[in-house]
N, C-alpha and C positions, 0 to 999 in steps of 0.2 A: 733385378737379375740376379739369382743366386751366384755365388763364386762357387767355382769347379777347383779342388782340390790337386797340389801339384806333389809328389813323393817326397820330395827333399826337405831337410830342416838342417836347423844349425841351434844345438843345445847352447846355453850361456847360464853358467851358474850366476851369473851378476844380474841377469836381465829376465831370463825363462827360457822359453822355446821360441825362436823365430821359424816362420813356416811361409811359405809362398801358396798362393790361390789365384785364381785367373777369373778377371772380368771380362770375357771374350779374350781380346789378344793383351788385354793390359795386366799387368804380374803388379798384385798387391800383395806388399809383404803386410804379415801379421806377427804378433808378438804374443803367446799366452804368458800371462806375468810370473816370474817364480814364485813368489809367496803363494798366489792363486793357487798355483799348483798343489805346491804342499799342502794349502789347508783343503783343498778340495780331496787329496790324499787320505787327510788326518779324517774329514768326514767320511770317507768309504772304506775307514780301517785298512788303509793300504801303507806301503812304504812309504817313506818320506822324499824318497828319488822322486824327483820333479821329472826325470826324464821318462820313467815308468807309469808316470802318471798321466801323462801327456800321450802316450801309445794306449794306454789303456781306455782313455776317454776321447781318442782323438776324432772319431765322427761327431761327436758331440760337440766340441769345442770347435772344427770347422764349421758347424751350422751355425752355430753362435756367433763366429767371425763374420760368417755370410749375412748373417740379419742386421749384425751391427753395421756392416758396409752398405747394406740397403737401405738402412735409417738413415744414411748420411755419418756417419761417427766415425770420424778419420783423425789423426792426429795432426797437428801441423805441417807433415811432412808426406800426409797421404796415407800412413800406415793404420791397420786396425788395431789395435793393442787393447786385451783382454785381462781386465783386473778381476778383485775378488768380487766384486758385484754381477760380473758378467758370467763367472764359472760359480757362481752359486747353486747347485743341483747335488 
């Protein structure tokens, strides 16, 4: 079942951008890795501002988080973490 997005985010210069999605009533914490966002921005000739990159590509990032969740790929805490391999588009 695809996750549904929530508007809230929590940027962290050390980790990346945390965002919440929902699997029905279950809240799923997701993380778009800081370095992966910087690399994504560089590939698209954008600023290295990781938060601006997240906002520019948020629908695709959420789609990839949902696909990773559906594949059962969660960390030990049940979170979905998107790294460079996940954001290589």
